[in-house]
N, C-alpha and C positions, 0 to 999 in steps of 0.2 A: 124486356126481360132486363131484372137487376142486375143479375149475377149472370156474367158471361163466361168465367172460366173458375171452374169449381175442382177443389179435391173432397172428393165422399170416402168419409171414414164408414167402414163397417164393420162389426163384431162379427166374428165367426160364430157364437151361439146364435145372432139373427138369422143365420141362413141353416141353421141344427134345424128349425122347426117348432114343435110347443115345445120339445125338452131340451132344447140347447146341443143335440147330438148328431153327427155325421153331417149330411147334406138332404137336405128336404128340395123335392123337385119344384113343389109349387112356388115355395118363398122364391127361390132361383130365377123361378119363371116369370112373377109378377117383380121383381128387381129390374129382371134383364130389361121389360116391357116399360115400364116406367124411368128409366136412362135412354133406352130408344128413345122416347118421343122427346127430352128434355136434350138428346144430340141433335134431333129435326129440327128442333126448334133453333138449334143455331149454338149452343151451349160447347164447350170445352170441357170436357170430365177425365180427370183423373182419379183413382180409386186406389183406397190402401185398406185390406180387409184384413181380420184376424184371424187366429187359429184355435181360440178356444173351442170349440166344437169338437174337435181332434184333440187337441195337446195343448196345454197351457204351461208354461215353463216355470212360471212363481208357484205354481201347485205343484207342479213334478216334484219340485223342493221339497216337499212335504210328504213324497214317496218312496223318498230314497235317492232319487235322481241327484247328480250334481248339478248345481244353477248352472253355471258355464254348458254344457252338456242339454241338458233340459231346453232352456233357451235356445237354442240352437235346432232341436226339436219343434220346438215353436215354429221357429222361423220356416221350418221344412212344411209343416201344417198350414201355414199361409200361402206359400207355392199352390198345394192342392186347390185348397180352395178359390185362388186365382185362375187355377185352370176352370177349375170348375163353373166359375163364373165367365169368362171366356167363351167357355161353348156354349152358353147359354145367350150372353149377348150374341152371340154370330148365328145362334137358331133363330132371334130376335130380329135379324136385318143388319146390325152393329156391326160399322167395322174395329174390332177390339184388338189388343196385344197386351202380352203377359212380358214384363218389364223386373228383371230380379237384382238386390242389389249383391249377390253373391254368384259365378259366375255359374251358370246353370243349363248353356245352350245344350241341346235344342229345344228344354221345356221353356225358357225365357229368354229375350235379349237381358247382356247385362244394362243394367239400369247407367242411364247417361241422361244429367239435365237436357241439355240442347237438341239427343234424339226426341227425347221424349214429348219437348213442347213442339219441335217439327212434326211428330207423329199426332197432337191434338189437332194441332191447328189444321191439320189433313182429316179431321172429320172420326180420328181413331181415337177410341175410350182406352185408356192406357190404364191396366192395371198394374202396380207398383208392389210387387210382392218382396218376401223376405225381411222384414221390417227394416229399420235401418241396416241390416248386416252385420250386427254389432250384439253379443249376449248385452244383460242388464238394462237393456232400453223397451220400452212398451211399443205397441202397433199404433197408440197415440201419440207416442212422441215421434214416430216415421212419418205417420198423419201429416203433423204440426210443421217438420222439416221439409216434407215435400212439396206442400202447400206454399211455404215461404221460397224454398227454391226456383217454383216453378211459375211465383208473383199469380197466385192463383187470386180471386176475389174475396172470397172465405172459403172455413173449412168447415163442412157439414158433416154434422155426427149422426146417425140414421142408427135409432136403437129401437126396441120395441116399446117403450114410452113416449109420449107425447110432448117432453122436454124435461126439463131441470125442478125436479120437487124436494120438498122440505126433509123426506126420504122414500124410501123405498116404495112407490107406489101400488105394486104388485104386493107389499106386505103388509105398506097402513093403510087402511082406509082414510085416514085423518090426515093424509101427507096434502100440502099443497103446492101449487105450481107456481115457479116463477114466469114472467113474462119476459122479464131482462134482469142481466145480473152483470157487473164488471167482474175482472178475473180477480180483484184482492178479493170480492165480497165469497165469490167463489169457493178460492183457498178458507178464508177466515172461519166459513160456516162449515169447511169439512166437505162441503158435498163431491161428493164420487162423481165426475162429471172426465176429468181427467188427469191424468198425474202432472207431481209438480213442474218436471221437466217441459212437459208438453203445455203449459199454460206461461211456462217461462217464455220459451220459444214464440209461442203465437204473441206474448205481451211484449217482447220486445221487437217484435217484428211488424205491431199492431194488425195482428191478423185476426179478423170477426170469427167467432165461430157461432153455429147455431144447432144446437142439438133438438129433434125433430123424430117422429114416429115414421120411420119407414115403412112399415108392414101396412101403411094404410095410402090405398092406389089415389094417386091425384096429390101428398101431399110434396114431393119431391121437386113437381110442377109448381105448386103454390110458395112455396121457398125461393126457386129460384127468380120467380116472378115478382117478388117483394111485398106477397100477400101475408099476412098475420099468422104464423104456423109453429109450435113449437119454441123455444128459449131463444134468445140471443142475450151473446157473451161479445163482450168487448171490454179493452183495455180500459 
């Protein structure tokens, strides 16, 4: 196994099924099974999941919501998704715990790096909800921050497409996939992989990122064992 400790970033839209809204039972079941398999293989797993399937803070600004309050609503949406994923992981036979960036007991335990590390070492899948706990930061930035804090080997970004392309492959059939990229190249080409704050965090701390298709079963196992899958980004 190439990667023994990972931070898996999932988008809210990915658990929302074909239309990207609500919660899709089949998708959550599939994700839980895939995560269970890598845990059984000895991989330690932390997860950050977005909330865009329920509410997106930045988008809420366009609808008349105050950005500060909108981002807080988005944080709460990530907690709902985290609780849902915890339920499906438990059903799949995984030990799973939700940690929240803001105090929210008994929904989840308040995030503390050492407690999360201990739980991961004891075989728990740790779902880190609520983003960074602050408005104006994305869940990509939260994922980068947690990956660095927890000393993960890699940040895995599970999406609905099999890597990073020159354009959105769901909209442009001529889009070409990149096998590897540097962070600087991704920024120069204005590729929508992560926001600049997340890139800066990963670049400064030499945290590699792999973008891959989480919706194809077997890909998560392929990535952690080092098989070619998705797009590899590094400083």
